[in-house]
Phi, psi and omega in degrees: 000317180297320179295318178298317179300316180297320180293320179295317179296321181296318180295324185278329189238066180299329181293343181254026186302316182297321178298319183288339176298326176297318180297312182299317178297321179295319181295324177297319179296319179294317184294334180275349182292139179254122178050054177293150178292156178305320181296315180297316182296317180294319179299316181297316182287330173297319178296318179297317179298319179298319180292320179297315181297318181295324177292321181295322184286332185277083185286331179241141178295144180294154177264117179195165178279171186300318183296317182294318179298316180297321180298314180297320180295318179296322180295320177297317180299315180295321178298315181298317180295322179293317181296325183269357184299314181297323178294319181295316180295320179295318178301314183296323182286325189263333188289134176268119180280155173300137185261145177288167181299325179204174178257030176270137183234150165241129181235148182235115181293152176283167181157026174060220183293331177298314179296310181304314183289321179299319183285329172297317179296317179298313182297312180296321181295319178295319177297318179296318182295328184258359183062037186249174177228161180297334184277354182297137176291139183055038181268213186300139181067018181278340189287313184275141180269357187226139179237128175241142184208162174214143171051240179300332174293329176286327173302309182300312183299314183297319180291319179296327182281314193254343187252113175294323179297329178294318177297322179297321178299316181296317178299321180297315179296319180296333182292334180196079186306323180281314182292338181259031186305323183260007181298316181298320178290311187291326186260348181230301186294314181297313177300321177298313182293324180296331177286343183257326185282058181223130175295138175307128180086001182237159176250002182266134177299149175291143177245123181254112179296130177274183188293345177262005179088001180276155176279135178221127178282323194232325190258113176207121187265099182240013184093150190297321183293314181294324178299317179298317180296316178299314181302310182294322181299311180284331183297322182266007181298332181263001183211159177254011181211157183296324181301326179299319178294315182296326178297319177296322179296312180296322180297328182285356188293326358265151175200160176295121183294346182258014178299154178248164181302328181274006179293161178303149184237166175293153189303322184297334186264349185304127176084355178276170174255135172241131177234115178264120183288140173222170175232146179250115174297124188229050176298145184123339175275187184232016186268204185306132175085350182278169179293334176296328178269342183227059185297339182264007181291160184305312185282327179291322179296329182270008175092006179265191176074016182261336183219158172270121186272120173280318177198140174109204181220194188297321185272334183219105191204164166241117190210172175213162168220165182263151173236113182246013176057232183291346180270002186302325183294344180262346187283118181278179177296326177229136178254128179292143179208178179195142177259120186235154184207147168281117185289132180079013185265002178091171187286344179267011183300139174272148178295135178284343182231158169293150180296315177209180186295143181285351184305325186257030185294339178272359178294145175220168183258136174253116184261150178220128177245103181256029183267345180275145184289329189262341183199161174254122181272142175226148177198155180244148172277162168296161174305144184293337178058233179262020181050059187301336177298335182254015177256316190244145175054036179292343177298345178276349183296136175293133179299322181299324179288322181293309181285337173294315178296317183295337184245012184283074189289340174261007181298336180297350177298341178294346181279349186249092191266005181264000182282137176257126185303320179297319179295320179297315180298320179295319180296318179293324178296318178295325178298313182293325176297321178295320179295323178296324179292321182289321183229079184302328182296340181256019182305315178300321179294323181287332173296320177293321178301323180301319178294318183291324178292331173298316176302319182301317183285344183246021181256143176272110186269354179260159167256152187238134178240179175210172180259031178279115195263059175222024181087359181249015185304319180286320180293322179294318177300315178298319181297319179296320179294319177300318178299317180297319180294315182294332180267026177080017178103359185217171180232159180282177187299317182296312180297321183300314181292323179292320178300316179296320180297332180266001171064051178295138178207165183268145172231135183225181184311133176298344179294343176291343180234334177187101184287339185276339187069006178289316179299324176301316180293315180298321180297335180264012174094017182303136174258338177213135180229125170266116192254119174258123185239152171230010178216196184237026181274001184302323187282358172293344183277356186256151184303136179100352176281173184291153177282329177222154177229140181281132177294323180237112179281098185232096177053035179058030179276130177283118183248013177301144012275007175277067184210172180255149182274145176252077183274110181273129179247354179242141182277347178297141181292133186296322181290322177295322180290324176295320177295319178300316180295316183298320185270330188257345183291142175273128182257125180284148174283115186273153181298146180235142354284150179243121181274320189246327183279129177261315181195156168230124181231147177226151178199153173239138172197166178257147176227149181256133181286157171231163180299131175216106188287337182285327175262351181073031181266136177256152183286160170091012179253131180273130179238128179271127184244128173249117190246131173236116182243126176246116177250142183219178178273359190265156174263188181296329182197181181154189183266348181274061188292337176296333179296329178293326176291322177295321178299316178305311183296317182293320177295314181296317178299319181299313181293333182274353181293138178305326181297338183252016184303316181299318182288321177297320178297323179297312180297319180302318179293328179295328189246358187234143178295000000 
């Protein structure tokens, strides 16, 4: 009856459409509530009736200027959210979510192109060893009902889930791991790079003179740090944001770059849960990684680290910080979170997991706009509650935004609000001039580097979300940031209040809180996790490891809050677990000669959970861990992209070797029914 009434009112009162959107949104919240109490239900419907009557009575739109109308509209919105808050909390507490087939997980650690390539090699190698294909029923990755990933692991997971062409590439490599050594480069890396190596406004690839004066598109050995800078510089040349680069990467898989989480998936993934780890910058608290815990850090001493910067610098900015009230002492610099979806469930799919722990549901954002000459604007968001934007209709989220957030490894720069873009550009310009002096033969390349570093300093490395709960939360967050950039870094009073009302916030790489995605799995009740690693950060999850880790190891300088959190979820001692791994892990015999692959090791052991309030983990639960670690000579990225193809081939060849049959069979059993 209520739905019919709302439809009739909508047809009759087109001039009151915006008002009725509040009514419609309220009804959706009521309809989603599970077993509401009679008192709650009556209160909700009385509120709906009041809103309907007010809409019916208002035959003519009020006369007011834009700012006044928006203010009144915002007040109605805030009133509605407060009235429905108790209903929302009751729904969250009582509703039983659909349960997965089992609590078995497969997780993929982050690590950029190194991670992506290592996992392609493992998958192809296992298929080669077993004479199998990705299309086989009850084949590889069929055993676990849940997939957890971060950063480069999220790149791999998304392509494996949504791209049929990606599966075909893996099958091709598996058919002949040695003979297909350059397949990964020719069919994926090269097309991706070709889309980036183009001057804006030009169709010609960039040519980088090498030290012998020859033109080289891709291969130039300048050391890992310079390679990363070069890579990022040209990568963002065609875009002003990280999501743009990630979209090109996903497109090269190949897949439609505009796919959504609820889009159709490959058969092996149908019905599973995928959770992509992200981190939320939460300056304003007093917990791990904050200036309250690190008063002597470089950025805290210079007056930074107090707010998350949307745009601008310390003196002139659009920024926010969190207010968690009595919970402030527990709020870290970054809060772990994750975007999850039932795969193949359509665009209206509800999230199978909470976005982040409910402990901080009363937390809200305090915004500040110091861009106006005459005044500083302030406004607060509604309490984040259950982060309803990440509860409902998550199937509408763009995949590029999800994996962009999960892999935004430089997104933590939003924590450093005292940097002035002009000063940064000048410093980078001086850096390239110094490099030209040191290596004159590479002067043309360093001139190009100067342009790319300019791109680097003017790129948005974070992804932006909002708490708008209709499946557009990520797009609305991105839109607000775009508005701020277009308006010179700031927004007017009307926009500012609306932005605060929709709860805009930053999302960055899940590696700031857990690069392995194992803690993410444990937080969701995992009883067994098969862990794929390409680095050595796994033992940070065990008791006795550091509370924070520096992103850049520079003369032992504390750079928090631009640092990663060390959230331990296991009570086992980290040094004892490292010793166990060193002595007990089985080492595969690697193919020779090996240019990029250093080792592949596997081990099984049990770990006991400990209380961790940031992930919501309780002590005393036994988790069985199956660990596969691939170590190589490669970094997360760089200009030697052919080496990533060689790594794929070497990993696949190693797993397919007869000498490693027992170990390949063990891994196969971990991931296959």
